[in-house]
C-alpha positions in Angstrom: 85.0 123.4 108.3 86.8 123.4 111.7 89.9 121.4 111.8 89.4 118.4 114.2 92.6 117.3 115.9 96.1 117.7 114.6 96.7 117.8 110.9 98.4 114.8 109.4 101.3 116.6 107.8 101.4 119.9 105.9 104.9 119.5 104.3 106.7 122.8 103.9 104.1 125.5 104.7 106.2 128.0 102.5 105.8 126.0 99.4 102.3 124.5 100.2 103.3 121.1 99.1 103.8 117.7 100.8 106.7 115.3 100.1 105.7 112.3 97.8 105.9 109.7 100.6 103.6 111.8 102.9 101.3 112.5 100.0 101.0 108.8 99.4 100.6 108.1 103.1 97.7 110.8 103.3 96.1 109.3 100.3 96.0 105.8 101.9 94.6 107.2 105.1 91.9 109.1 103.2 91.0 106.0 101.1 90.8 103.8 104.2 88.6 106.3 106.1 86.3 107.0 103.2 85.9 103.2 102.7 84.8 102.9 106.2 82.4 105.8 105.9 81.0 104.7 102.5 80.4 101.1 103.9 78.8 102.3 107.2 76.9 105.3 106.0 75.9 104.7 102.3 73.0 107.2 102.6 75.4 109.9 103.3 78.9 109.1 101.7 79.5 108.0 98.2 82.9 107.5 96.4 81.6 108.9 93.1 82.3 112.6 93.4 79.4 113.7 91.1 77.0 112.0 93.3 78.1 113.7 96.6 75.5 115.7 98.5 76.2 118.5 100.9 77.0 117.2 104.4 75.4 118.3 107.7 77.4 121.1 109.3 79.5 119.5 112.2 79.1 115.9 110.8 82.9 115.5 111.7 81.9 115.4 115.3 79.2 112.8 114.7 81.7 110.6 112.9 84.3 111.0 115.6 81.7 110.1 118.2 80.7 106.9 116.4 84.2 105.8 115.4 86.6 105.8 118.4 88.7 103.4 116.5 89.6 106.1 113.8 91.9 109.0 114.7 90.1 112.4 114.7 92.8 113.8 112.5 92.4 111.1 110.0 88.6 111.7 109.9 89.2 115.5 109.6 91.6 115.0 106.6 89.3 112.5 104.9 86.3 114.9 105.2 88.4 117.8 104.1 89.3 115.9 100.9 85.7 114.7 100.4 84.3 118.3 100.7 86.9 119.9 98.6 86.0 118.0 95.5 85.0 120.3 92.7 81.6 118.5 92.0 80.9 118.6 95.8 81.5 122.3 95.9 79.3 122.8 92.8 76.4 121.2 94.7 76.7 123.9 97.5 73.6 125.9 96.1 71.7 128.1 98.4 68.7 126.1 99.9 70.1 122.7 98.8 69.3 120.2 101.7 72.4 118.9 103.7 72.4 115.2 104.9 73.3 113.7 108.2 74.9 110.3 108.7 71.5 108.5 108.3 70.8 110.3 105.0 68.0 112.5 106.5 67.9 116.1 105.7 69.9 118.1 108.3 69.8 121.8 107.5 70.3 123.6 104.1 73.1 125.4 102.4 73.1 129.0 103.4 73.8 132.0 101.0 77.1 132.6 102.7 78.2 129.0 102.3 77.2 129.0 98.5 79.0 132.2 97.9 82.1 130.8 99.8 82.0 127.8 97.4 81.9 130.0 94.4 84.9 131.9 95.5 86.8 128.6 96.1 85.8 127.4 92.7 86.8 130.7 91.0 90.2 130.4 92.8 90.9 126.9 91.3 91.2 128.5 87.8 91.6 126.0 85.0 90.9 123.0 87.1 87.2 123.8 87.0 86.9 123.1 83.3 84.3 120.4 84.3 82.0 123.0 85.8 79.9 123.7 82.6 78.8 120.0 82.5 78.1 120.1 86.2 75.9 123.2 85.8 74.0 121.6 83.1 73.2 118.7 85.2 72.1 120.9 88.0 69.8 122.7 85.7 68.3 119.5 84.5 67.5 118.7 88.1 65.7 122.1 87.9 68.1 123.9 90.3 70.5 126.7 89.2 74.0 126.0 89.4 75.9 128.3 91.8 78.6 129.2 89.3 76.4 129.8 86.1 75.0 133.1 87.3 76.6 134.8 84.3 79.8 135.6 86.0 83.1 134.5 84.5 84.9 131.7 86.6 88.3 133.3 86.4 89.1 136.9 86.3 
């Protein structure tokens, strides 16, 4: 995803961590922006991570255009957190329809996007312990899970 606007705060780049106060501030901002998006676009955004569907490529620009009251950087951070959730990334299966703000299909997940999601999930190591359950749920929906292709998640 292309970063929109200036990032909120990145803390110490060498350590890759935020100070606790900035982390809480960012969490409040994300919570506020996501509450607005869920209320305004319930066909597109949901709070429950396991129910999230792949979003349209470029949806940040649509949200920014429709919400001049929200800072573009806040929207960017909220969408970044929304799309980096493990269950969201597990839904990025090649051919899965993406949704726009109105909930209508707006493209599909490409092979390169699906492989990128797999690489990101593998990089998360032990934090992807939930994936076997997600894969079983995907298979029940008659779609193969992107990470259950017989490859180990962690090298």
